[in-house]
C-alpha positions as CSV (number, residue, x, y, z in Angstrom):
1,M,109.8,84.8,104.8
2,S,106.0,84.9,105.1
3,F,104.0,87.5,103.2
4,R,102.8,90.4,105.3
5,F,99.8,92.3,104.0
6,S,100.8,95.1,106.4
7,S,104.1,95.6,104.6
8,C,102.1,97.7,102.2
9,F,101.4,100.1,105.0
10,P,104.6,101.2,106.9
11,S,104.5,103.3,110.0
12,P,106.1,106.7,110.1
13,R,109.4,107.1,112.0
14,L,110.7,110.0,114.0
15,R,113.4,112.3,112.6
16,P,116.1,112.6,115.3
17,C,118.3,115.6,115.1
18,A,121.8,114.7,114.1
19,S,123.6,117.6,115.9
20,S,124.1,115.7,119.1
21,V,125.3,112.7,117.2
22,A,127.7,114.8,115.2
23,F,129.1,116.5,118.3
24,A,129.6,113.1,120.0
25,G,131.4,111.9,116.8
26,L,133.6,115.0,116.8
27,L,134.6,114.4,120.4
28,G,135.4,110.8,119.5
29,L,137.7,111.9,116.6
30,L,139.4,114.4,118.8
31,S,140.0,111.8,121.5
32,F,141.4,109.4,118.9
33,A,143.8,112.0,117.6
34,A,144.9,112.9,121.2
35,A,145.4,109.3,122.1
36,A,147.6,108.8,119.0
37,Q,149.7,111.8,120.1
38,A,150.1,112.9,116.6
39,P,148.2,115.2,114.2
40,V,145.7,113.6,111.9
41,S,147.1,113.7,108.4
42,I,144.9,114.5,105.4
43,P,145.2,111.8,102.8
44,E,145.6,112.5,99.1
45,P,142.4,112.6,97.1
46,L,141.3,109.0,96.5
47,N,141.0,109.5,92.7
48,S,144.8,109.5,92.7
49,N,144.7,106.0,94.1
50,P,142.5,103.8,91.8
51,A,140.1,101.5,93.6
52,P,140.8,97.8,93.6
53,A,138.8,95.6,91.1
54,R,135.2,94.8,92.1
55,P,132.9,92.1,90.9
56,T,131.9,92.5,87.2
57,D,128.4,91.1,87.3
58,F,126.5,94.1,88.7
59,L,123.5,95.4,86.7
60,S,124.9,97.4,83.8
61,P,124.4,101.1,83.2
62,A,122.5,100.1,80.0
63,F,120.0,98.2,82.2
64,H,119.3,101.2,84.4
65,K,119.0,103.5,81.5
66,Q,116.5,101.2,79.8
67,R,114.5,101.1,83.1
68,R,114.4,105.0,83.2
69,E,113.3,105.1,79.6
70,L,110.6,102.6,80.1
71,L,109.3,104.6,83.1
72,R,109.4,107.8,81.2
73,A,107.4,106.3,78.4
74,Q,104.6,105.5,80.9
75,M,104.6,109.0,82.5
76,P,101.7,111.3,81.6
77,A,102.3,114.3,79.4
78,N,104.0,117.3,81.0
79,S,105.1,115.5,84.1
80,V,108.1,115.0,86.3
81,A,109.0,112.1,88.5
82,V,111.0,112.6,91.7
83,L,112.8,109.9,93.6
84,F,115.0,110.2,96.7
85,A,117.8,108.0,97.9
86,A,117.3,106.1,101.1
87,P,118.2,107.8,104.4
88,V,121.2,106.9,106.5
89,R,119.8,105.1,109.5
90,N,121.3,105.4,112.9
91,R,122.0,102.4,115.0
92,A,123.3,104.0,118.2
93,N,125.1,107.2,119.0
94,D,127.6,107.8,116.1
95,V,127.2,104.3,114.6
96,D,125.0,103.9,111.6
97,Y,123.5,100.8,110.0
98,I,125.2,99.6,106.8
99,Y,123.7,101.7,104.1
100,H,121.0,100.2,101.9
101,Q,119.7,102.1,98.9
102,N,116.1,102.7,98.1
103,P,115.4,99.8,95.8
104,D,113.5,102.0,93.3
105,F,116.5,104.4,93.2
106,H,118.9,101.5,92.7
107,Y,116.7,100.0,90.0
108,L,116.7,103.3,88.0
109,T,120.3,104.4,88.6
110,G,122.6,101.9,90.1
111,Y,123.7,104.7,92.5
112,E,124.5,103.3,95.9
113,E,125.1,106.5,98.0
114,P,122.9,108.6,100.2
115,N,121.8,112.2,100.0
116,A,120.7,112.2,96.4
117,V,117.6,112.9,94.3
118,L,116.7,111.8,90.8
119,L,114.4,113.7,88.4
120,L,112.9,112.3,85.2
121,F,111.1,114.6,82.8
122,K,108.5,113.4,80.3
123,E,109.6,116.2,77.9
124,P,113.1,117.8,77.8
125,R,113.6,120.6,80.3
126,T,116.3,123.1,81.2
127,V,118.2,122.2,84.3
128,G,121.0,124.2,85.8
129,G,121.2,126.2,82.6
130,Q,121.5,123.1,80.4
131,P,118.6,122.6,77.9
132,G,117.3,119.3,76.6
133,V,117.5,117.4,79.9
134,T,115.3,114.4,80.4
135,E,117.0,113.0,83.5
136,A,119.0,114.7,86.3
137,L,120.8,113.1,89.2
138,F,121.9,115.3,92.1
139,T,124.6,113.4,94.1
140,Q,126.7,114.0,97.2
141,P,130.0,115.6,96.2
142,R,133.5,114.1,96.4
143,D,135.2,114.8,99.7
144,P,138.6,113.2,100.2
145,R,138.6,113.7,104.0
146,R,135.2,112.0,104.4
147,E,136.1,109.3,101.8
148,S,139.2,108.3,103.8
149,W,136.8,107.4,106.7
150,T,133.7,106.1,105.0
151,G,134.6,105.0,101.5
152,R,134.8,106.3,98.0
153,R,132.2,108.5,96.4
154,L,131.3,108.8,92.7
155,G,130.5,112.5,92.7
156,A,128.7,114.1,89.9
157,A,131.4,113.4,87.3
158,G,131.5,109.8,88.3
159,A,127.7,109.4,88.2
160,K,127.6,110.9,84.8
161,G,130.5,108.9,83.4
162,Q,130.2,105.5,85.2
163,L,126.4,105.4,85.5
164,Q,125.8,107.1,82.2
165,L,123.3,109.7,83.5
166,Q,122.6,112.5,81.0
167,Y,122.9,115.3,83.6
168,A,124.5,115.0,87.0
169,A,125.4,117.7,89.6
170,D,126.2,118.1,93.2
171,N,123.3,117.9,95.6
172,K,124.0,121.4,96.8
173,D,122.9,122.6,93.3
174,F,119.4,121.1,93.6
175,E,117.9,124.1,95.2
176,A,119.1,126.5,92.5
177,A,118.7,124.2,89.5
178,G,115.8,126.3,88.2
179,I,113.2,123.5,88.1
180,K,109.9,125.3,87.3
181,W,107.7,123.0,89.4
182,N,104.5,125.0,88.7
183,D,104.7,124.4,85.0
184,F,104.1,120.6,85.4
185,D,100.6,119.1,85.1
186,K,101.8,116.2,87.3
187,V,104.5,115.9,89.9
188,L,105.0,112.2,90.5
189,F,106.7,110.9,93.7
190,D,106.4,107.7,95.7
191,G,106.1,109.0,99.2
192,L,108.8,110.9,101.1
193,P,111.5,109.6,103.4
194,T,110.2,109.9,107.0
195,D,113.3,109.2,109.0
196,A,115.9,111.5,107.4
197,R,118.1,113.1,110.0
198,D,118.9,116.8,109.8
199,D,122.7,117.2,109.7
200,A,123.3,120.8,110.6
201,E,126.7,120.7,109.0
202,N,125.4,119.5,105.6
203,P,123.0,122.0,103.9
204,A,122.3,119.5,101.1
205,D,121.7,116.3,103.1
206,L,118.5,114.2,102.4
207,F,116.5,116.1,105.0
208,S,117.3,119.4,103.1
209,L,116.7,117.9,99.7
210,V,113.2,116.7,100.8
211,N,112.5,120.2,102.3
212,T,113.6,121.9,99.1
213,F,111.2,119.7,97.1
214,R,108.3,120.3,99.5
215,Q,108.8,124.0,99.4
216,Q,109.4,124.5,95.6
217,A,106.8,122.0,94.5
218,G,104.2,123.3,96.8
219,L,103.7,120.2,98.8
220,V,101.5,121.2,101.8
221,N,103.1,121.3,105.2
222,N,100.5,118.9,106.6
223,Y,101.3,116.2,104.1
224,N,101.0,113.0,106.1
225,P,102.9,110.0,104.8
226,T,100.9,107.6,106.9
227,V,97.6,108.8,105.4
228,S,99.2,108.8,101.9
229,D,100.3,105.2,102.4
230,A,96.8,104.1,103.4
231,E,95.3,105.9,100.3
232,N,97.9,104.3,98.0
233,M,97.1,100.9,99.5
234,T,93.4,101.5,98.9
235,R,94.0,102.5,95.3
236,R,96.4,99.6,94.5
237,Y,94.6,96.7,96.3
238,G,91.1,97.9,97.2
239,L,89.5,96.5,94.0
240,R,91.3,93.1,94.0
241,N,90.9,92.4,97.7
242,G,88.1,94.7,98.7
243,K,86.9,93.0,101.8
244,E,90.4,92.2,103.1
245,A,91.6,95.7,102.4
246,A,88.6,97.2,104.1
247,G,89.1,95.1,107.1
248,Y,92.7,96.0,107.4
249,L,92.1,99.7,106.9
250,G,89.2,99.7,109.3
251,E,91.6,98.4,112.0
252,A,94.2,100.9,111.0
253,V,91.8,103.8,111.4
254,K,90.9,102.6,114.9
255,K,94.6,102.7,115.9
256,N,95.4,105.9,114.1
257,P,92.6,108.5,114.0
258,A,94.6,110.7,111.6
259,L,93.6,108.3,108.8
260,A,89.9,109.3,109.3
261,T,90.7,112.7,107.8
262,S,91.0,111.1,104.3
263,P,87.9,111.4,102.2
264,L,89.0,108.4,100.2
265,L,89.3,106.2,103.2
266,K,86.0,107.4,104.6
267,D,84.1,106.6,101.4
268,F,85.9,103.3,100.8
269,L,85.2,102.0,104.3
270,A,81.5,103.1,104.1
271,A,81.1,101.1,100.9
272,T,79.6,97.6,101.2
273,T,79.9,96.3,97.7
274,D,82.7,96.0,95.2
275,A,80.9,98.5,92.9
276,A,80.6,101.0,95.7
277,R,84.3,100.5,96.6
278,K,85.3,101.1,92.9
279,A,83.1,104.3,92.8
280,A,84.8,105.5,96.0
281,I,88.3,105.1,94.5
282,E,87.3,106.7,91.2
283,A,85.8,109.6,93.0
284,H,89.1,110.5,94.7
285,P,91.9,110.2,92.0
286,P,95.4,111.4,92.8
287,G,95.9,115.1,92.4
288,R,98.5,117.1,90.6
289,L,101.0,116.3,93.4
290,D,100.6,112.5,92.8
291,D,102.2,110.0,95.2
292,T,100.3,107.0,93.8
293,T,101.1,106.6,90.1
294,L,104.9,106.4,90.3
295,G,104.8,103.5,92.7
296,E,102.3,101.7,90.5
297,K,104.4,102.1,87.4
298,L,107.6,101.1,89.1
299,G,105.8,98.1,90.7
300,D,104.6,96.9,87.3
301,L,108.1,97.2,85.8
302,R,109.9,95.5,88.8
303,A,107.4,92.6,88.8
304,I,108.7,91.3,85.4
305,K,112.3,90.3,85.8
306,T,114.7,90.8,82.9
307,P,117.3,88.2,82.0
308,E,120.0,90.4,83.6
309,E,118.0,90.5,86.9
310,L,117.2,86.8,86.8
311,A,121.0,86.0,86.6
312,L,121.5,87.8,89.9
313,L,118.3,86.3,91.5
314,R,119.4,82.8,90.4
315,R,122.8,83.4,92.0
316,A,121.3,84.6,95.3
317,I,118.8,81.7,95.4
318,R,121.5,79.1,94.6
319,I,123.7,80.5,97.3
320,S,120.9,80.3,99.8
321,A,120.0,76.7,98.7
322,Q,123.7,75.7,99.2
323,G,123.6,77.3,102.6
324,Q,120.6,75.1,103.5
325,R,122.4,72.0,102.2
326,E,125.6,72.6,104.2
327,V,123.7,73.4,107.4
328,L,121.6,70.3,107.0
329,K,124.8,68.2,106.8
330,L,126.1,69.9,110.0
331,L,122.9,70.1,112.0
332,R,123.2,68.4,115.5
333,P,121.1,68.5,118.7
334,D,124.0,70.2,120.6
335,M,124.0,73.2,118.3
336,G,122.3,76.5,119.1
337,E,120.3,78.8,116.9
338,M,123.2,81.2,116.6
339,D,125.4,78.4,115.3
340,V,122.9,77.7,112.6
341,Q,122.5,81.4,111.6
342,G,126.2,81.9,111.5
343,L,126.8,78.9,109.2
344,H,124.1,80.1,106.8
345,E,125.6,83.5,106.6
346,Y,129.2,82.3,106.3
347,V,128.2,80.3,103.2
348,Y,126.6,83.5,101.8
349,R,129.8,85.5,102.2
350,R,131.9,82.6,100.9
351,Y,130.0,82.7,97.6
352,G,130.1,86.5,97.3
353,A,126.7,87.5,98.7
354,E,127.1,90.9,100.4
355,F,124.3,90.6,102.9
356,Q,121.2,88.7,104.0
357,G,118.0,89.8,102.3
358,Y,116.4,90.0,105.7
359,P,117.3,89.0,109.3
360,S,117.8,85.3,109.4
361,I,115.0,83.4,111.1
362,V,116.3,80.3,112.9
363,G,113.7,78.9,115.3
364,G,114.0,75.7,117.3
365,G,110.8,74.0,118.7
366,A,108.6,76.7,120.2
367,N,110.6,79.5,118.5
368,G,109.7,77.9,115.2
369,C,106.1,78.8,115.9
370,I,106.9,82.5,115.8
371,L,106.6,83.6,112.2
372,H,109.3,86.2,112.1
373,Y,111.4,85.1,115.1
374,E,114.8,86.8,114.9
375,T,116.3,86.5,118.4
376,N,118.1,83.2,117.5
377,D,119.6,82.7,121.0
378,R,118.4,79.2,122.0
379,Q,121.5,77.5,123.2
380,R,120.6,73.8,122.3
381,L,118.2,72.6,119.7
382,D,118.0,69.1,121.1
383,N,115.5,67.0,119.1
384,D,113.0,69.8,118.3
385,L,112.5,70.7,114.7
386,V,114.4,73.8,113.6
387,L,112.9,76.1,111.1
388,M,115.5,78.0,109.0
389,D,114.1,80.9,106.9
390,C,117.2,82.4,105.4
391,G,118.1,84.2,102.2
392,A,121.2,85.7,100.7
393,E,121.3,89.1,99.1
394,Y,123.5,89.2,96.0
395,H,124.1,92.6,94.4
396,G,120.8,93.9,95.8
397,Y,118.6,90.9,94.9
398,S,117.2,88.7,97.7
399,A,116.5,85.0,97.9
400,D,114.0,83.6,100.4
401,V,114.3,79.9,101.2
402,T,113.0,78.0,104.2
403,R,113.7,74.5,105.3
404,T,112.7,72.7,108.5
405,A,114.6,69.7,109.8
406,P,115.2,67.6,112.9
407,P,118.7,68.1,114.5
408,S,118.8,64.4,115.3
409,G,118.7,63.6,111.6
410,T,115.4,61.7,111.7
411,F,111.8,63.1,111.9
412,S,109.7,61.8,114.7
413,P,106.3,60.3,113.7
414,A,104.4,63.5,114.7
415,Q,107.0,65.8,113.1
416,R,106.9,63.8,109.9
417,Q,103.1,64.0,109.7
418,I,103.0,67.7,110.0
419,Y,106.0,68.1,107.6
420,E,104.4,66.0,104.9
421,L,101.2,67.9,105.2
422,V,103.0,71.1,104.6
423,L,104.9,69.6,101.7
424,A,101.7,68.4,100.1
425,A,100.3,71.9,100.5
426,Q,103.4,73.3,98.8
427,E,103.0,70.9,95.9
428,A,99.4,72.1,95.4
429,G,100.7,75.7,95.5
430,F,103.3,74.9,92.8
431,T,100.6,73.3,90.6
432,A,98.7,76.6,90.8
433,C,101.7,78.6,89.6
434,R,100.9,79.2,85.9
435,P,100.7,82.4,83.8
436,G,97.2,84.0,83.9
437,A,96.3,82.5,87.3
438,D,95.2,84.9,90.0
439,F,98.1,85.8,92.3
440,N,96.3,84.4,95.2
441,A,95.8,81.0,93.5
442,P,98.8,79.3,95.0
443,N,97.7,80.6,98.4
444,K,94.2,79.2,98.1
445,A,95.6,75.8,96.9
446,T,97.8,75.5,100.0
447,Q,95.0,76.5,102.3
448,E,92.7,73.8,101.0
449,V,95.3,71.1,101.6
450,V,96.3,72.4,105.0
451,A,92.6,72.7,106.2
452,A,91.7,69.2,105.0
453,G,94.9,67.7,106.5
454,L,94.5,69.3,109.9
455,V,90.9,68.0,110.1
456,K,92.1,64.5,109.2
457,L,94.8,64.6,111.9
458,G,92.3,65.7,114.4
459,I,94.0,69.0,115.1
460,I,90.9,71.0,114.1
461,K,87.3,70.0,113.8
462,K,86.2,72.3,111.0
463,K,88.2,73.4,108.0
464,E,87.4,77.0,108.7
465,E,89.7,76.8,111.8
466,F,92.9,76.3,109.8
467,R,93.9,79.9,110.1
468,K,94.7,79.2,113.8
469,Y,97.7,77.2,112.6
470,Y,98.4,78.7,109.2
471,P,98.0,82.4,109.7
472,H,100.0,83.9,106.7
473,G,99.8,83.9,102.9
474,A,101.8,81.5,100.7
475,S,103.3,83.9,98.2
476,H,104.9,87.3,97.6
477,Y,107.0,88.8,94.9
478,L,110.8,88.5,95.2
479,G,113.5,90.8,93.8
480,L,115.2,93.9,95.1
481,D,113.0,93.6,98.1
482,V,112.3,90.3,99.8
483,H,108.6,91.4,99.7
484,D,109.1,92.9,96.3
485,S,107.0,95.5,94.4
486,G,104.3,94.2,92.0
487,S,100.7,94.6,91.1
488,Y,99.5,91.4,92.8
489,G,97.3,90.9,89.7
490,P,97.4,87.8,87.5
491,L,100.7,85.9,87.4
492,M,102.8,86.7,84.4
493,P,106.0,85.1,82.8
494,G,108.9,86.8,84.5
495,N,107.4,87.0,87.9
496,V,109.4,85.5,90.7
497,I,107.3,84.5,93.7
498,T,107.6,82.4,96.9
499,V,105.5,79.4,97.6
500,E,105.7,79.0,101.4
501,P,102.9,77.2,103.3
502,G,103.4,76.5,107.0
503,I,101.8,75.0,110.1
504,Y,102.7,76.3,113.6
505,I,101.2,74.7,116.7
506,P,102.4,76.4,119.9
507,A,102.2,74.8,123.3
508,G,98.7,75.1,124.9
509,S,96.9,74.8,121.6
510,P,93.5,73.0,121.8
511,C,94.8,69.7,120.3
512,D,96.7,66.6,121.4
513,P,100.0,67.8,123.2
514,K,102.0,65.5,120.9
515,W,101.6,68.3,118.2
516,W,102.7,71.1,120.5
517,N,105.8,73.2,119.6
518,I,105.9,71.8,116.1
519,G,106.5,74.6,113.6
520,V,107.1,73.7,109.9
521,R,107.5,76.0,106.9
522,I,108.8,75.0,103.5
523,E,109.6,77.9,101.2
524,D,110.8,77.9,97.6
525,D,111.3,80.6,95.0
526,A,109.4,80.1,91.7
527,L,109.9,81.7,88.4
528,I,106.7,81.9,86.4
529,T,107.4,80.8,82.8
530,A,105.3,80.7,79.6
531,T,104.1,77.3,80.4
532,G,104.1,77.0,84.2
533,Y,106.9,77.5,86.7
534,E,110.5,76.7,87.5
535,N,111.6,76.1,91.1
536,L,114.7,78.2,91.4
537,S,115.6,76.8,94.9
538,A,115.2,73.1,94.0
539,E,118.8,72.3,95.0
540,A,117.8,72.4,98.6
541,P,116.1,69.1,99.4
542,R,112.4,69.2,100.4
543,T,111.1,65.6,101.0
544,V,111.6,63.8,104.3
545,A,113.7,61.1,102.6
546,D,116.0,63.6,100.8
547,I,116.5,65.7,103.9
548,E,117.3,62.6,106.1
549,K,119.7,61.3,103.4
550,L,121.5,64.6,103.1
551,M,121.8,65.0,106.9
552,A,123.8,61.7,107.0
553,E,126.4,63.1,104.5
554,P,129.6,64.9,105.6
555,S,129.8,68.6,105.2
556,A,132.6,70.6,103.6
557,L,132.7,72.5,107.0
558,E,132.9,69.3,109.1
559,G,135.4,69.5,111.9
560,F,135.4,73.3,112.1
561,K,135.6,73.8,115.8
562,L,136.8,76.8,117.8
563,P,138.6,76.5,121.1
564,E,136.6,77.1,124.2
565,L,136.9,80.6,125.8
566,K,137.7,80.2,129.5
């Protein structure tokens, strides 16, 4: 999945009121009860009925505790860090999307429920009347009625016992916990949820928790998350990629005039040299209410994967590679994009991966020239190349593997030439994967090969024109996010990054029409080691010969055919 520089700079979302949704849901429940012609019974509390066994290879409570302690060690004196769980996001009416926790929150706690807030204190504090507290988690309470509809909850006692949090309490106790916010020299937070719905029936939902924090900590009412995100991006990337960051921010200011209110952005965009940009950043450090430092510290921690994390990442990546293998064996011209997507995702579930790490990208022909194509509804692939950018998510960790193949089982001459150019570029990118190298080194290596190759094929006349057909970067971090947190500084052992060059030539391009509608991306996941790299997704074939050989083999899913619906 191609790296997006703009992923560092999310757009704000609206906060729809949940009252109408709740009312509609209430009507639905009443209708359901009436239709059943029987009163709705109230089940026994779920703690009287133990939950069935779950997988045993989740990250351990000891892992999360170690992460919290490492973060606390890096916090400044007399500070508190505040992290919120992710919002519940509405899909339509009374149907929500499957819940996905804030990756930072998951990283530090293992808690997978909404409507929660975590506090970490540099020095011990008194919370809820309990002295000596260094960490406090406020969770949604147990509720047997709701749990019978939406699943089991840990509650405060479960969070304290199972997740081994020092202090845990119901979220309704957050407001009266007695946190003396004004006593801290630094209040660290990493932005605020911008799409939390206000549930009028829940006085301690995420919307209320955020408001309590804003009021008690003194966060100004005109705090603008979009401006904050732009400032954070400037501080994090403005020195390493000054010109690129300035260009991106300049365009962002044109689209959103609110950004022009930031003194930091004004001075940074007015600077014309790296020294002046550095001076602009240093002149506007984060204040007491600091929404920069926490994200930086967490990014540095998350960029270096522990053995426990690598076990989950390896599993996710191997599952994804196996999905590519089985689909390559089954791929036929009469298949559609949805067929291919479904086969990948079936393999994921069969091996225990809970989700996809991102929406599966399956693009045949012209659709393969759309970088993040997600519609996947072309009915027949015919003999066009199909680009399959798919990744399993296993216990929160995401793979990201792309293969491109001909449904006929054999590359045409033109398809083969573009494919082998992309493969050569990827090999150059792998060679650049070594500890101490600049993060952008693999990208530069792939660009040089693609530019020279496109000139040689007569597709472009000058090397500088390569961006027309290779418009994205080659690498991003991989982990709890598919575009994972990290410093984007020099590569270090323990980093897991993608190497994903591509060439996309849509119809109408100023080149020989034989190249039109050829889109090729080859993407693998590389672990940076002490001496170089390890290709974690090597089980999925990459060369033309290996792909064509595998496509001739039978699949374990061969013969799976559903009856026609008439």
